[in-house]
Structures are given as C-alpha cells and as structure tokens.
N, C-alpha and C positions, 0 to 999 in steps of 0.2 A: 730511659733519659739519661744524657750526658752531659760533661762540661768540659769545651777545650777551647780556655785560652789561647788567644793569641800569643799574648805578651803579658809579662803581670799577672801572673797566677794567683798571688798575695791580693786581696783588697783591703787600701793601708784602713779603710773605716772600723776593720772587722777585726777582733782580739784573735789570739793563736788557739783560743779556748773554741770558739765561734767557728774560725775558718775549719779546724777541725771536725766539729758536731756538722757542718755544712756538708763537707766532703762524703762523713759518715753515710749521710744520709742518701746523697746522691750514689754511693756505691752499694745500698742496699743493707746497710745494717740495722736489724732490728730495733726499735725507737728505745725498748728497755734496757737494748746491751749499749747505748751508744756511748753514755758518762763512762762506762767501765773502759770502753776502746781509747776512749778520747782520753783517760788517765795514763792509760797505760801507754798509749804512744808519748804525752809529754813526760811522763818516767825515763822512758827510755833515752829522747833528746835530751835526758837533763833541763827541761824547760818549764818543768810547775810555777817555777815562783815568777816565771815572764808569762803564765798561761792568758792573763788578764790586761794583756798591755796590748795596745794596735799593733798590726804587723807592719814588719819590713822585711825588706828582701835585697840581695845582692844579685846582680846580672855578673853578664860573663865580660861585659865590658868594666865593671866597677872590678871586678879581681884584677882585669887586663892592666888596670891604672893603678893598683892599693896595691895588688899582694906581691909579696918577694918571693915566696915561694909556692910553686902549684904541684900538688899529688895526685894522681888518677890513679884509680882501684881498679880492676877487672876480675869477677868471681872472687875475689877476697885476696887477691896480691895487688901488690906496688907493680904496674906497668911504665912509669916515670916519675920522674921529680925534678924540678929547676925551674928555673923565674921564666915570667911569659915569653921572652923572647927567645931563651933557650929550647923551650917547648914548641915553639913557630920554626926556629931553625929546625931542628932535628924530624919535627915529624909534619910541618907544614906539606903543602903539595902546592908548589909554585904561588900563581897570582890570582885575585878574581877581578873581571874587569867588568864594568858597568857602564853602559853607552846609553844616553838621553838624545832622540832622535827630534828634530823639528819636524811640520809641518809643510806639505806642499801648499795646502790652502787652509785659511782656517777651519777645524772641527774634520780637516782630513788626513790621515797619517800616512807620514812619508813609508814606501816599500823596503822593507828589513830586510829582505833577502842578499840585496847586493851586498849590504855590510856582512851579514852570515858569511857566504862565502868568501869576502876577504879576510876575516879572523879566521876563518878556520882552514885557508890556503896557506894563510902565515905564519899560523901555530898549530899544525898538524893534531897535534892531541888533545886541543881546546874544545870542551864540552859546552854547550846550551842550558844554563839551569834555567834561565827564564826568559819570557818573550811576551810583552803585552804593554798596551798603551804607551809605547814609542820607547817602553824601557829593553835593552838587550844585557843580560847577564850569562858573562862568558865564565867559566876556567879555566885557566890555564896551567895544568898539573907539572908541566915541568919547569921543575925550581932551576936548573940551569939554562933557561933563557935569561938574559943578562936584561935589568930592570930598560936603560936606555934604550933597549931595543924594544919592549913594548910601548914605550912613549915615544919613539921616534916613529913606530908603525901607525899608532892612534895621531898623531899630527900628522901623518900622511893622509892616514884616512878622514882625516877633517875638510883638506880639501876635496877630498873625492865623493865626499857623502854630506847629507845636513845633517852633521853633527854639532846638536846643542853644546853638551858637555860628556866629558867620562872621568872617570877616576878608576884608580888601578890599587888593589889593597893585597894586603899580604893575608895569607891566609890566618881565620879568626881563630881564638879560642875556641869558640863554641864549633867551630867544625872540626876543630881538632879533638874536643872529644867526643863530637858524634862520631868521629871514625870509629872508635873504640868500640861502637856496640854490636860491630860485628860481631865481633869474641865474645861477646856476652853469652852465657849460661842464663835461662831465664828460672828463677828460684822461685817457692810459692811465698815465703816471706823475708824479709830483709830488714834488718835493723843497724842503725847509724849510731853512732856513740862518738859524741864529742869530748876532745880531750884537753886538758886545760895544762899548758903549759908557761913558759912566758911571753909566746908569741899568743896572740887571737886565733884561734882558729873555727873556721867556717866550714861546716859540712852539707854538700847539696848532696843527697838521692836522689836519683833523677829515675834509673831504670832499675829497677830490682838489683843485681848484685855491680851495677857500674855505680862509682863513688867517686866525686869530685871532690878534694879538699885542699881549700885556697889558704895559705898561712898568711895572715896580716901583720907589719910589721909594728909594734905600738911603739908610739911617739913620746918622747921622754923630756919633760919642762927641765 
C-alpha cells in the first residue's frame, strides 16, 4: 500500500505528529516503534515544540515569490546559491509553451498533429511534454531563442490553427530543482537540520541526499 499525493502532500487538518505517524504506518514501521521513530524525526528537524500544531507547507511557487536566496545541495554539497531569478537565468532551459486548442464541434477535439509539426519545425529542439484533452505542453530548451520570436510564431499559429489561448513561461524553480536529481546518489538515510540565524530558513528534503533550502527575509516593522 502506498500514498502518492499529486500536490499538497501535507494535510492541513493533521498535526505534524499525526502526519509522521501516518507515514510511518504506510512505510511499514512496526506499531511499537512508531512513537520512537516519530519523536526522533521531530528532534532531528527541531520541530518538537510544533509537533501538535496543524501542518502548513511551502510550495515552490511560494518560495519563488517570497524567498530572497535559495540554496540547492546535492549529496551534501552546495551546487548553487542565489536569488530565484538568478537560478532561472543560470540553470533554466529555455521556455515552457502551453497551448489550448479549440474543437471542431461540441465534444469533438481538433487534430493536434499539424500544430505539433509547426512547433517542432519552428523550434527544432523542442519536445512535447504532455498531450491530452486539447492541451499541448512543449519544452523549448534553447534559451537563446528570443522571447519575441516565440510570441511571433504563436501569433502566426493562432491564424493557422484553432488555438483558444497559449502561454509562455520561463523554466520554473521546480523544474530546475528536479533537474539536479540526476546527479543524486541514493543514500540509506537522510537527515536535514534547520539553521537559525537572522533569516527564516525553510528546509525541504525531497529525495534522499537532495536538499532544497530557501531563505526568507524577515520583515521589520
């Protein structure tokens, strides 16, 4: 039995202790060991005093909006440090293009192949990430392609194909973070400790030795 949330891995109505207890049971920790394991994890994260309060979490979008500095560590080593925009400029890979197509008739989706061919021809290195229910999700990896060229090509495409709307995005922090996973060495155990200083530090351990640290500046009144 497993638990694979698509988003919001923390359940707001549960406390930290209840959440860890639930995951311990799902992961097969024996019942008589659960209390000890949960307390040990709470101590490692220095969260014992918050253990019985309801959970909250930070998403990548919140980190992007609120954080002044972001650190990513892989296998115990710092691999990057900088503002969200700095990381996007340095480690981002072009653009993400999402297109929503119209329909030929109610309930009849339009053919996507002509638009796919158009985009793949216009941007030769582009890849299709997703394709379902009238949506096409492309990755244009060439960061040297001017943004004006992408918009120009898509405005032309709107006249050629039944495009309801489209959006162009810079590479997200989550995509950058996940790109580092290929350098990760799987470890048997992982411990993450929070560091207290003049900034608030949020530590998220997502995959064994891969650690994402986001520093939020403290507002002063």
